[in-house]
C-alpha positions in Angstrom: 1.1 14.1 37.1 0.6 10.6 35.8 2.9 9.5 33.0 1.5 7.2 30.4 3.5 4.3 29.0 4.0 4.5 25.2 1.1 2.0 24.6 -1.4 4.0 26.7 -0.2 7.3 25.2 -0.7 6.0 21.7 -4.1 4.6 22.6 -5.2 8.0 23.9 -3.9 9.7 20.8 -5.8 7.3 18.5 -9.0 7.5 20.4 -9.2 11.2 21.3 -7.3 13.3 18.7 -9.7 15.1 16.3 -10.1 13.0 13.2 -8.8 15.5 10.7 -5.6 16.1 12.7 -5.2 12.3 13.5 -5.7 11.2 9.9 -3.4 14.0 8.6 -0.6 13.1 11.1 -0.8 9.4 10.2 -1.1 10.0 6.5 1.6 12.5 5.7 4.4 10.0 6.4 2.6 7.2 4.6 1.9 9.4 1.6 5.6 10.5 1.5 6.6 6.8 1.7 4.2 6.0 -1.2 5.5 8.9 -3.2 9.1 8.0 -2.7 8.3 4.4 -3.8 6.6 5.5 -7.0 9.2 8.2 -7.7 12.0 5.7 -7.6 10.0 3.3 -9.7 9.5 6.1 -12.1 13.2 6.9 -11.9 13.9 3.3 -13.0 11.5 3.8 -15.9 13.1 7.2 -16.8 16.7 6.0 -16.8 16.0 2.6 -18.4 13.9 4.3 -21.2 17.1 6.2 -22.1 18.7 2.9 -23.1 16.1 1.9 -25.7 12.5 0.9 -26.2 13.1 -2.8 -25.6 14.7 -2.0 -22.2 11.7 0.1 -21.2 9.3 -2.6 -22.3 11.3 -5.2 -20.4 10.9 -3.3 -17.1 7.1 -3.2 -17.8 7.1 -7.0 -18.1 9.2 -7.6 -15.0 6.7 -5.4 -13.1 4.4 -8.5 -13.1 7.0 -10.4 -11.1 7.4 -7.4 -8.7 3.7 -7.3 -8.3 3.6 -10.9 -7.1 6.3 -10.2 -4.5 4.5 -7.1 -3.4 1.1 -9.0 -3.3 2.4 -11.7 -0.9 4.6 -9.4 1.2 2.1 -6.6 1.5 -0.8 -9.1 1.9 0.9 -10.6 5.0 1.7 -7.1 6.3 -1.8 -5.7 5.8 -3.4 -8.8 7.2 -1.3 -8.7 10.3 -1.6 -4.9 10.5 -5.4 -5.0 10.5 -5.4 -7.5 13.3 -2.7 -5.6 15.2 -4.5 -2.2 15.1 -7.8 -3.8 16.3 -6.0 -5.8 19.1 -4.2 -2.6 20.2 -7.6 -0.8 20.2 -8.8 -3.6 22.5 -5.6 -3.3 24.6 -4.5 -6.9 23.8 -0.8 -6.1 23.1 0.4 -9.8 23.5 -1.9 -10.9 20.6 -0.5 -8.0 18.5 3.0 -9.2 19.2 2.1 -12.7 18.1 0.6 -11.5 14.8 3.5 -9.2 14.0 6.2 -11.8 14.7 4.3 -14.6 12.9 3.8 -12.4 9.8 7.4 -11.5 9.7 8.6 -15.1 9.8 6.1 -16.1 7.2 7.2 -13.2 4.9 10.8 -14.3 5.0 9.8 -17.9 4.1 7.4 -16.8 1.3 10.0 -14.5 -0.2 12.6 -17.3 -0.2 10.3 -19.6 -2.0 9.5 -17.0 -4.6 13.2 -16.3 -5.1 14.2 -20.0 -5.5 11.3 -20.8 -7.9 11.7 -17.6 -9.9 15.5 -17.9 -10.4 15.1 -21.6 -11.4 12.6 -20.9 -14.2 13.5 -17.3 -15.0 13.5 -17.3 -18.8 10.4 -19.4 -19.3 8.5 -17.1 -16.9 9.6 -14.0 -18.7 8.6 -15.4 -22.1 5.2 -16.4 -20.7 4.7 -12.9 -19.4 5.2 -11.5 -22.9 9.0 -10.9 -23.3 10.2 -10.9 -26.9 13.7 -11.8 -28.0 14.7 -8.1 -28.0 13.4 -7.7 -24.4 15.0 -10.7 -22.8 18.6 -9.4 -22.6 17.2 -6.5 -20.6 14.5 -8.4 -18.6 16.7 -11.3 -17.4 19.3 -9.2 -15.4 16.6 -6.9 -14.1 14.4 -9.8 -12.9 17.3 -11.7 -11.4 18.3 -9.1 -8.9 14.6 -8.3 -8.1 14.1 -12.0 -7.2 17.3 -12.2 -5.1 16.0 -9.4 -2.9 12.5 -11.0 -2.6 12.9 -12.3 1.0 14.0 -8.9 2.4 11.4 -7.1 0.2 8.6 -9.2 1.6 9.8 -8.8 5.2 10.1 -5.0 4.7 6.4 -4.8 3.8 5.5 -6.6 7.1 7.8 -4.3 9.2 6.5 -1.2 7.5 2.9 -2.2 7.8 3.3 -3.2 11.5 4.6 0.2 12.4 1.8 1.9 10.5 -0.8 -0.3 12.2 0.3 0.9 15.6 0.2 4.6 14.5 4.0 4.9 14.1 3.8 6.0 10.5 6.7 8.5 10.9 9.1 5.7 11.8 7.9 3.6 8.9 8.5 6.5 6.6 12.1 6.9 7.7 13.0 3.4 6.5 11.1 3.5 3.2 12.2 7.0 2.3 15.9 6.4 3.0 15.9 3.4 0.7 13.9 5.2 -2.0 16.3 8.2 -2.0 19.3 5.9 -2.2 17.7 4.1 -5.1 17.3 7.3 -7.1 20.9 8.2 -6.4 22.2 4.8 -7.5 20.1 4.5 -10.6 22.1 6.9 -12.9 25.4 5.8 -11.3 24.9 2.1 -12.0 22.9 2.4 -15.2 25.0 5.0 -17.0 28.1 5.5 -14.9 29.0 1.8 -14.7 27.2 1.0 -18.0 25.2 -1.8 -16.3 22.0 -1.2 -18.1 18.8 -2.7 -16.7 20.8 -4.9 -14.3 22.2 -1.7 -12.7 18.6 -0.5 -12.2 17.7 -3.8 -10.4 20.9 -3.7 -8.3 20.0 -0.1 -7.2 16.6 -1.4 -6.2 18.0 -4.4 -4.4 20.5 -2.2 -2.4 17.7 0.3 -1.5 15.4 -2.5 -0.3 18.2 -3.9 1.8 18.8 -0.6 3.4 15.1 0.0 4.1 14.8 -3.5 5.7 17.8 -2.8 7.9 16.5 0.5 9.2 13.1 -0.8 9.9 14.4 -4.0 11.6 16.7 -1.9 13.8 13.7 0.2 14.9 12.1 -3.0 16.3 15.4 -4.3 17.8 15.9 -1.0 19.5 12.5 -1.2 21.2 11.2 2.0 19.5 7.9 0.3 18.5 4.9 -0.6 20.7 4.6 -4.0 19.0 7.5 -6.4 19.6 8.9 -8.8 17.0 10.8 -11.7 18.4 11.3 -15.4 17.9 9.4 -16.4 21.1 6.2 -14.7 19.8 6.2 -16.6 16.5 3.0 -18.6 16.6 2.9 -22.4 16.3 -0.9 -22.2 15.8 -2.4 -22.6 12.3 -5.3 -20.4 13.3 -3.1 -17.4 13.7 -1.6 -17.7 10.2 -5.1 -18.4 8.9 -6.3 -15.1 10.4 -3.4 -13.2 9.0 -3.8 -14.7 5.5 -7.6 -14.4 5.3 -7.5 -10.8 6.5 -4.7 -10.0 4.0 -6.4 -11.9 1.1 -8.0 -8.7 -0.3 -4.5 -7.2 -0.7 -3.1 -10.4 -2.1 -5.9 -10.5 -4.6 -5.6 -6.8 -5.4 -1.8 -7.0 -5.9 -1.8 -10.4 -7.5 -4.4 -9.4 -10.0 -2.2 -6.4 -10.7 0.4 -8.9 -11.9 -2.1 -10.8 -14.0 -3.5 -7.5 -15.4 0.0 -6.3 -16.2 0.8 -9.5 -18.1 -2.6 -9.4 -20.0 -1.9 -5.7 -20.9 1.5 -6.5 -22.2 0.2 -9.5 -24.2 -2.6 -7.4 -25.8 -0.5 -4.3 -26.4 2.4 -6.3 -28.0 0.0 -6.8 -31.0 0.5 -3.1 -31.7 4.3 -3.1 -31.3 6.8 -2.7 -28.5 6.3 1.1 -28.5 2.8 0.6 -27.3 3.8 -2.0 -24.7 6.9 -0.6 -23.0 7.4 3.0 -23.9 3.9 4.4 -24.1 1.3 2.5 -22.1 3.8 1.5 -19.4 5.0 5.1 -19.0 1.4 6.5 -18.9 0.5 3.9 -16.2 3.5 4.9 -14.2 2.2 8.5 -14.1 -1.2 7.2 -13.2 0.3 5.1 -10.4 1.7 8.3 -8.8 -1.9 9.4 -8.1 -2.9 6.0 -7.0 0.0 5.7 -4.6 -0.9 9.1 -3.0 -4.4 7.8 -2.4 -3.2 4.5 -1.1 -0.7 6.3 1.2 -3.6 8.4 2.6 -5.6 5.2 3.1 -2.7 3.6 5.0 -3.0 6.4 7.5 -6.8 6.1 7.6 -6.9 2.3 8.2 -5.1 2.2 11.6 -7.2 5.1 12.9 -10.4 3.3 11.8 -9.1 -0.1 13.2 -8.2 1.4 16.6 -11.6 3.0 17.0 -13.5 0.0 15.6 -11.6 -2.3 18.1 -12.7 0.1 20.9 -16.3 0.1 19.7 -16.4 3.8 18.7 -18.5 3.6 15.5 -18.9 7.4 15.2 -15.2 8.0 14.9 -14.8 5.0 12.6 -17.2 6.6 10.1 -15.6 10.0 10.5 -12.2 8.4 9.5 -13.8 7.1 6.3 -15.7 10.3 5.3 -12.8 12.6 6.0 -10.4 10.4 3.9 -12.8 10.3 1.0 -13.2 14.1 0.9 -9.4 14.8 1.0 -8.6 11.9 -1.4 -11.1 13.1 -4.0 -9.9 16.7 -3.8 -6.3 15.4 -4.4 -7.4 13.3 -7.3 -9.3 16.2 -9.0 -6.1 18.4 -8.8 -3.9 15.6 -10.1 -6.2 14.7 -13.0 -6.5 18.3 -14.1 -2.8 18.8 -14.0 -2.1 15.6 -15.9 -4.7 16.3 -18.6 -3.4 19.8 -19.2 0.3 18.7 -19.4 -0.1 15.2 -20.7 2.0 15.7 -23.8 4.8 17.4 -21.9 4.8 14.6 -19.3 5.3 12.0 -22.1 8.0 14.1 -23.8 9.9 14.1 -20.4 10.1 10.3 -20.5 10.6 9.7 -24.2 11.8 11.6 -27.3 10.0 9.3 -29.7 7.0 11.0 -31.4 5.0 7.8 -31.7 5.5 6.9 -28.1 4.5 10.4 -27.0 1.3 10.2 -29.1 0.2 6.9 -27.8 1.1 7.7 -24.2 -0.7 11.0 -24.3 -3.9 9.4 -25.5 -3.6 6.8 -22.7 -3.0 9.4 -20.1 -6.2 11.3 -21.2 -8.2 8.1 -20.7 -6.7 7.6 -17.3 -7.4 11.2 -16.2 -11.2 10.6 -16.7 -11.3 7.9 -13.9 -8.8 9.4 -11.5 -11.3 11.6 -9.6 -13.3 8.5 -8.7 -10.3 6.6 -7.4 -10.4 7.6 -3.7 -13.9 6.6 -3.0 -13.7 3.0 -4.3 -10.2 2.6 -2.7 -11.4 3.6 0.7 -14.5 1.5 0.6 -12.3 -1.5 0.0 -9.8 -0.4 2.7 -12.6 0.2 5.2 -14.0 -3.3 4.8 -10.5 -4.9 5.0 -9.2 -2.8 7.9 -12.2 -3.8 10.0 -11.9 -7.5 9.2 -14.8 -8.0 6.7 -12.8 -10.5 4.7 -15.3 -11.7 2.1 -16.6 -8.3 1.0 -13.1 -6.8 1.0 -11.8 -9.6 -1.2 -14.6 -9.1 -3.7 -14.0 -5.4 -3.9 -10.2 -5.9 -4.2 -10.8 -8.3 -7.1 -12.8 -5.7 -9.1 -10.4 -3.2 -10.4 -7.8 -5.4 -12.0 -9.7 -8.7 -12.1 -13.5 -8.9 -12.5 -13.8 -5.7 -14.6 -10.3 -5.3 -16.1 -9.5 -8.7 -17.5 -12.6 -9.1 -19.6 -12.3 -5.5 -20.8 -8.6 -5.7 -21.8 -9.1 -9.1 -23.5 -12.3 -8.3 -25.4 -12.4 -4.5 -26.1 -9.4 -4.6 -28.5 -11.3 -6.8 -30.9 -13.6 -3.9 -31.7 -11.5 -0.8 -30.8 -8.0 -2.1 -31.6 -5.3 -0.1 -29.7 -7.9 2.2 -28.1 -9.4 -0.8 -26.4 -6.1 -1.5 -24.7 -5.6 2.1 -23.7 -9.2 2.5 -22.3 -9.3 -0.9 -20.5 -8.0 0.3 -17.1 -10.2 3.5 -17.0 -13.3 1.5 -17.8 -12.5 -1.0 -15.1 -11.9 1.7 -12.6 -15.2 3.4 -13.3 -17.1 0.1 -13.0 -15.3 -0.5 -9.6 -16.5 2.9 -8.4 -20.1 2.3 -9.2 -19.9 -1.3 -7.8 -18.6 0.1 -4.5 -21.5 2.4 -3.8 -24.1 -0.1 -2.6 -21.5 -1.6 -0.3 -20.8 1.6 1.6 -24.6 2.3 1.8 -25.0 -1.2 3.4 -22.1 -0.6 5.8 -23.5 2.7 7.0 -27.0 1.4 7.5 -25.9 -1.8 9.3 -22.9 -0.8 11.3 -23.2 3.0 11.9 -26.9 3.8 12.2 -27.9 0.5 14.0 -26.5 -0.7 17.3 -25.0 -3.8 15.8 -21.2 -3.2 15.4 -19.6 -6.6 15.1 -17.8 -7.9 12.0 -19.1 -11.5 12.3 
């Protein structure tokens, strides 16, 4: 009996396991991680909303800063992860080690720069993002601790994505889930028990991120991963960092535009009062993000499977990875949208006891439910192009949802529809993104699946 080393065993698993079983095994841990992330973010919203409306609105504004941190950290992680999975599929483990180590080092540096700059100009940044005088006392302590944790947060994204890219999604889940559960435990203790307000929510998040980072880093130090992160493997070549960044650009655009979109939404919604900004639209979007994070979690399981098989030249299995994920993701979205539409008002009452907030939030949630069933398809078309290294198309698709379609909609629609224009902006942008994605997947199928050509040049 021949014993395979962990790298060969994982390669065999990624190349030979039936696609439904492979995607499911890779996705369950990533979906759980995504759910835990959104649940503890929602927990922040829930406990902070018990303080007052200004506190809830402040958290919505600071989300723009968090999105920037996530954009850069996750962009570096996904960029390296796409390269890693393809290199592992091609059995080039040394190159995979270089990309992982280099992305980790870059993430710590980028997170430190964000923290220093953000802390130096904290108040002006918050005012620019739409904070009112009533929000600032809540937003400043919340943002301060989020920025302090930025270096570790960025690095955590890289460690987490590296594990997922090699098919070790269960190990990645352990780190993220442990931190998330801890955050949910600490939220009520620090916010209410120690009467620390929004600062307590941020400290809880900072502690949980530190714990997640520590667990994930120990996994690498203990040699539990296939890919190795060490100082010797950190690249001195500009080309390696260029490859990581350009491959991760779609994620940076997608997440970065989420920050811009959040700021634009806050600025537009503030015209209709803080209730619309922080307590209604923000809460409704948090619920919507629960569905989106499930879909992204499933996609994070789909991408390494597609990347491995693409790197090995198996186009049939690469396409099967995509089609299976779309079917499962769309089914999940249909169930979620139906449930959210039926219980929209009850969901809003759970977060707020203000009748006006509930009314506005319920309307917003109805709009969002219309576009949720179409979310999986457009998300996975984007992730397919990015995961296989088609940088230009992936960047274009990533820019659609909260950039190309959302920004003009949220800035112009309120002129004719008032508050309804703000509430309907994201659903309209999501539907436009869905239709825009269709010709790209048709092109991909015709060029890279039905024809012999299977390169990403």
